[in-house]
C-alpha positions in Angstrom: 0.0 0.0 0.0 1.5 3.3 -1.0 -0.4 5.5 1.5 -1.4 5.4 5.1 -5.3 5.5 4.5 -7.3 2.6 5.7 -10.2 1.4 3.6 -13.3 0.0 5.2 -16.5 -1.8 4.1 -19.4 -2.3 6.5 -22.4 -4.5 5.8 -25.3 -5.6 7.9 -27.4 -8.7 7.1 -30.6 -10.2 8.3 -30.1 -13.7 9.9 -30.7 -15.8 6.7 -28.3 -18.4 5.2 -28.4 -16.8 1.8 -26.5 -13.8 3.2 -23.3 -15.8 3.4 -23.2 -15.4 -0.4 -23.7 -11.6 -0.1 -21.0 -11.4 2.5 -18.5 -13.2 0.1 -19.6 -10.9 -2.8 -19.0 -7.8 -0.8 -15.6 -9.0 0.3 -14.6 -9.8 -3.2 -15.8 -6.4 -4.6 -14.3 -4.4 -1.8 -10.8 -6.1 -2.2 -10.8 -5.6 -6.0 -11.8 -2.0 -5.6 -8.9 -1.5 -3.0 -6.3 -3.2 -5.3 -5.9 -6.3 -2.9 -7.2 -9.0 -5.2 -4.5 -11.3 -3.9 -6.4 -11.7 -0.7 -9.8 -12.6 -2.2 -9.6 -16.3 -2.0 -8.5 -16.4 1.7 -10.8 -13.5 2.6 -13.8 -15.1 1.1 -13.1 -18.4 2.8 -12.7 -16.7 6.2 -15.7 -14.4 5.8 -17.8 -17.4 4.7 -16.8 -19.4 7.8 -17.3 -16.6 10.2 -20.7 -15.4 8.8 -21.9 -19.1 8.7 -20.9 -19.5 12.4 -22.7 -16.2 13.4 -25.8 -17.4 11.6 -25.7 -21.0 13.0 -24.7 -20.2 16.6 -25.6 -16.5 17.1 -28.9 -14.5 16.9 -30.1 -11.4 15.3 -28.6 -9.5 12.5 -25.0 -10.1 11.4 -22.5 -7.3 10.8 -19.5 -7.6 8.6 -16.6 -5.1 8.7 -13.6 -5.2 6.5 -10.7 -2.9 7.0 -7.6 -2.8 4.8 -4.5 -1.3 6.2 -0.8 -1.6 5.6 -0.9 -4.3 8.4 -3.3 -6.4 6.5 -7.0 -7.1 6.2 -9.0 -7.0 9.4 -12.3 -9.0 9.1 -14.9 -8.6 12.0 -18.2 -10.4 12.2 -20.6 -9.4 14.9 -23.8 -11.1 16.1 -26.1 -10.9 19.1 -25.5 -14.5 20.3 -23.9 -15.3 23.6 -22.3 -18.6 22.8 -18.5 -18.2 22.2 -16.7 -19.8 19.3 -14.1 -22.5 20.0 -12.0 -24.7 17.8 -12.8 -28.4 18.0 -11.7 -31.6 16.5 -14.1 -32.5 13.8 -14.8 -36.1 12.9 -13.0 -36.9 9.6 -16.2 -37.9 8.0 -18.2 -34.9 9.2 -19.4 -32.2 6.8 -18.8 -29.4 9.2 -16.9 -28.4 12.3 -13.8 -27.0 10.7 -14.7 -23.4 10.4 -12.4 -22.0 13.0 -9.7 -24.4 12.1 -9.8 -22.9 8.6 -9.7 -19.4 10.1 -6.6 -20.2 12.2 -4.9 -21.7 9.2 -5.4 -18.5 7.0 -5.3 -15.7 9.5 -2.3 -14.2 11.2 -4.4 -14.0 14.4 -8.0 -14.1 15.6 -9.9 -13.1 18.7 -13.4 -12.9 20.2 -14.6 -9.7 21.8 -17.7 -10.1 24.2 -20.1 -7.3 24.0 -23.1 -6.4 26.1 -25.4 -7.6 23.2 -23.3 -10.4 21.7 -19.8 -10.8 20.3 -17.4 -9.9 17.6 -15.1 -12.4 16.1 -12.2 -10.7 14.4 -9.1 -11.9 12.5 -6.3 -10.4 10.5 -5.1 -11.7 7.1 -1.5 -10.6 6.2 -1.0 -8.9 2.9 1.1 -10.9 0.4 4.5 -9.5 -0.5 3.7 -7.6 -3.7 4.6 -4.4 -5.3 2.9 -1.7 -3.3 2.7 0.5 -6.4 0.3 -2.0 -7.9 -2.4 -0.9 -5.4 -5.0 1.5 -6.3 -3.9 4.8 -5.0 -7.5 6.2 -4.6 -10.2 3.7 -4.3 -13.9 4.6 -3.7 -14.7 3.2 -0.2 -17.5 0.7 0.1 -19.3 2.0 3.1 -22.5 0.1 3.5 -24.6 -2.7 2.0 -28.1 -3.7 2.6 -29.3 -6.8 0.8 -32.6 -6.7 -1.1 -35.7 -7.5 0.8 -35.7 -10.7 -1.3 -32.5 -11.9 0.6 -34.2 -11.6 3.9 -37.4 -13.5 2.9 
């Protein structure tokens, strides 16, 4: 990154499984706009796992925040649920149960912040070593997204 600005995207979703797809699309679109396409695959995977967990184990709307700085991409997912995420050993034949293991594998770090009305799971993906001059110097920030009412039906 050739400047010190941080770019951010914020989205809020009703609790519907279809919105995992919307979260991935927002992630892909924001990273492309910010000139950080090398992070798309890892970021989409992490966002998908965190939003899926928020929908499955949390309650209420799900908020996604992406922030790109020189330090990397910070991904935060907030929900109103009280159950805390924990890594677990998944049965080799199980279809699920590996979400946080995937996050641990791809992220430099991750944490859970307990709030009065729920929790936020945050992780940081490191930027690949690439030419900082290839980045978009002035990208339009993606500040909010509200899925169509069709997505919440």
